[in-house]
Residue frames relative to the residue before (quaternion, step in Angstrom):
aa qw qx qy qz dx dy dz
X 1.0000 0.0000 0.0000 0.0000 0.00 0.00 0.00
X 0.4345 -0.7146 0.4913 0.2433 3.59 -0.84 1.02
X 0.1957 -0.8157 0.5377 0.0844 3.63 -0.70 0.98
X 0.4680 0.6681 -0.4556 0.3564 3.52 1.25 -0.12
X 0.1222 -0.7597 0.6363 0.0552 3.56 -1.21 0.81
X 0.5078 -0.6798 0.4553 0.2699 3.41 -0.93 0.95
X 0.3320 -0.7699 0.5082 0.1969 3.57 -0.92 0.77
X 0.3939 0.7114 -0.4797 0.3296 3.55 1.27 0.00
X 0.4217 -0.7604 0.4216 0.2574 3.63 -0.70 0.91
X 0.7867 0.0498 -0.0271 0.6148 3.61 1.25 -0.45
X 0.1513 -0.7402 0.6455 0.1122 3.55 -1.34 0.09
X 0.2764 -0.7323 0.5996 0.1667 3.73 -1.13 0.56
X 0.2848 -0.7701 0.5403 0.1842 3.48 -0.80 0.88
X 0.6572 -0.5414 0.3228 0.4133 3.65 -0.98 0.41
X 0.6394 0.4665 -0.3324 0.5129 3.67 1.29 -0.42
X 0.6927 -0.4877 0.3486 0.4011 3.71 1.03 0.16
X 0.5074 0.6699 -0.4074 0.3575 3.54 1.30 -0.48
X 0.2246 -0.7422 0.6167 0.1355 3.59 -0.96 0.85
X 0.1181 -0.8155 0.5656 0.0322 3.60 -0.69 1.11
X 0.2573 -0.7753 0.5527 0.1647 3.69 -0.72 0.83
X 0.3642 -0.7338 0.5249 0.2311 3.66 -0.98 0.66
X 0.3339 -0.7850 0.4922 0.1733 3.51 -0.14 1.28
X 0.5734 0.5792 -0.3503 0.4615 3.66 1.13 -0.60
X 0.6235 0.5292 -0.3247 0.4751 3.54 1.01 -0.89
X 0.7406 0.4451 -0.2346 0.4454 3.57 0.78 -0.99
X 0.7649 0.3593 -0.2285 0.4834 3.55 0.93 -0.90
X 0.3451 -0.7389 0.5048 0.2830 3.54 1.20 -0.58
X 0.4849 0.6202 -0.4099 0.4606 3.70 1.45 0.43
X 0.1201 -0.8192 0.5571 0.0649 3.43 -0.78 0.95
X 0.4659 0.6515 -0.4777 0.3610 3.58 1.23 0.20
X 0.4242 -0.7785 0.4105 0.2134 3.48 -0.30 1.42
X 0.6281 0.5553 -0.3238 0.4384 3.54 0.91 -0.89
X 0.6894 0.5005 -0.2645 0.4520 3.53 0.97 -0.97
X 0.6771 0.5002 -0.2738 0.4652 3.45 1.12 -0.83
X 0.6181 0.4975 -0.3250 0.5146 3.63 1.09 -0.66
X 0.6599 0.5279 -0.3226 0.4264 3.62 0.90 -0.78
X 0.6561 0.5175 -0.2570 0.4855 3.46 1.10 -1.04
X 0.6593 0.5209 -0.2941 0.4554 3.63 1.02 -0.89
X 0.6780 0.4928 -0.3166 0.4440 3.56 0.96 -0.82
X 0.6290 0.5171 -0.3555 0.4589 3.65 1.20 -0.19
X 0.6319 0.5219 -0.3375 0.4632 3.50 1.24 -0.29
X 0.5984 -0.5170 0.4834 0.3755 3.47 -1.42 0.34
X 0.6811 0.4930 -0.3692 0.3958 3.68 -1.20 0.49
X 0.5373 -0.6239 0.4767 0.3078 3.46 -1.37 0.15
X 0.3666 -0.7235 0.5549 0.1849 3.49 -1.06 1.08
X 0.0803 -0.7789 0.6211 0.0325 3.37 -1.09 0.99
X 0.1224 -0.7666 0.6301 0.0169 3.60 -0.69 1.08
X 0.2012 0.7936 -0.5575 0.1375 3.65 -0.79 0.85
X 0.2889 -0.6648 0.6519 0.2228 3.60 -1.42 0.07
X 0.4673 -0.6132 0.5504 0.3205 3.38 -1.45 0.44
X 0.4034 -0.6482 0.6026 0.2324 3.45 -1.50 0.50
X 0.2169 -0.7997 0.5562 0.0640 3.53 -1.15 0.81
X 0.8556 0.1999 -0.0443 0.4755 3.56 -1.24 0.07
X 0.8867 -0.0534 0.0620 0.4550 3.32 -1.12 -0.96
X 0.5925 0.5763 -0.3447 0.4450 3.58 1.24 -0.63
X 0.6678 0.5055 -0.2811 0.4684 3.48 0.98 -0.89
X 0.6089 0.5421 -0.3243 0.4798 3.63 1.11 -0.73
X 0.6773 0.4825 -0.2717 0.4844 3.57 0.96 -1.02
X 0.6528 0.5171 -0.3062 0.4612 3.65 0.98 -0.69
X 0.7042 0.4445 -0.2714 0.4825 3.51 0.89 -0.78
X 0.5559 0.5485 -0.3825 0.4939 3.61 1.17 -0.48
X 0.6991 0.4879 -0.2839 0.4388 3.59 0.76 -1.17
X 0.6632 0.4886 -0.3088 0.4755 3.60 0.99 -0.73
X 0.6322 0.5235 -0.3184 0.4742 3.59 1.10 -0.57
X 0.6321 0.4871 -0.3155 0.5134 3.58 1.03 -0.81
X 0.6668 0.5024 -0.3359 0.4361 3.64 0.76 -0.81
X 0.6152 0.5424 -0.3270 0.4694 3.60 1.17 -0.88
X 0.6570 0.5147 -0.3192 0.4490 3.58 0.74 -1.14
X 0.6455 0.5447 -0.3196 0.4294 3.64 0.90 -1.00
X 0.6585 0.5039 -0.2604 0.4946 3.49 0.98 -1.12
X 0.7005 0.4496 -0.3292 0.4458 3.64 0.67 -0.63
X 0.6140 0.5234 -0.3564 0.4712 3.60 1.06 -0.85
X 0.6539 0.5350 -0.3448 0.4092 3.67 0.95 -0.78
X 0.6524 0.5461 -0.2619 0.4556 3.40 1.06 -1.10
X 0.6616 0.5089 -0.2758 0.4768 3.61 0.93 -0.98
X 0.6514 0.5096 -0.2904 0.4813 3.55 0.98 -0.97
X 0.6544 0.5043 -0.3332 0.4544 3.56 0.88 -0.86
X 0.6582 0.5226 -0.3049 0.4481 3.65 1.00 -0.85
X 0.6262 0.5293 -0.3061 0.4837 3.52 1.02 -0.84
X 0.6752 0.4945 -0.3050 0.4545 3.50 0.84 -0.91
X 0.6380 0.4969 -0.3253 0.4902 3.69 1.05 -0.81
X 0.6248 0.5302 -0.3520 0.4523 3.60 0.88 -0.84
X 0.6569 0.5248 -0.3132 0.4416 3.61 0.84 -1.10
X 0.6771 0.5164 -0.2751 0.4464 3.61 1.07 -1.03
X 0.6359 0.4973 -0.3277 0.4909 3.59 1.14 -0.71
X 0.5800 0.5948 -0.3341 0.4452 3.65 1.11 -0.79
X 0.6921 0.5043 -0.2483 0.4527 3.48 0.88 -1.09
X 0.6673 0.4949 -0.2831 0.4792 3.51 1.01 -0.89
X 0.6721 0.4706 -0.3170 0.4757 3.63 0.88 -0.86
X 0.6905 0.4458 -0.3253 0.4676 3.69 0.81 -0.74
X 0.6261 0.5029 -0.3777 0.4609 3.69 0.95 -0.41
X 0.6401 0.5352 -0.3102 0.4556 3.54 1.17 -0.42
X 0.6344 0.5076 -0.2936 0.5037 3.45 1.25 -0.68
X 0.6152 0.4972 -0.3782 0.4809 3.75 1.13 -0.40
X 0.5770 0.5975 -0.4020 0.3853 3.62 0.84 -0.41
């Protein structure tokens, strides 16, 4: 079992949730004690592991691709809406 604990004081989830690292604050690396203490506090508990090497590269590429797709859909939707508004306003001018 990996006993290394990240020393980053916080992390941000993809949903915008900010997580604080209790090990950073307490200096305590006893996992069971940290989890027990975290469960007594308000908020959502997040347990995770870091990704390394090729896994990290694949994950970053997948996130980048998903972001590019989301931006393309948003821009396409805006262009479509602008085009529709342009058609409506030009048809009103013709009347």
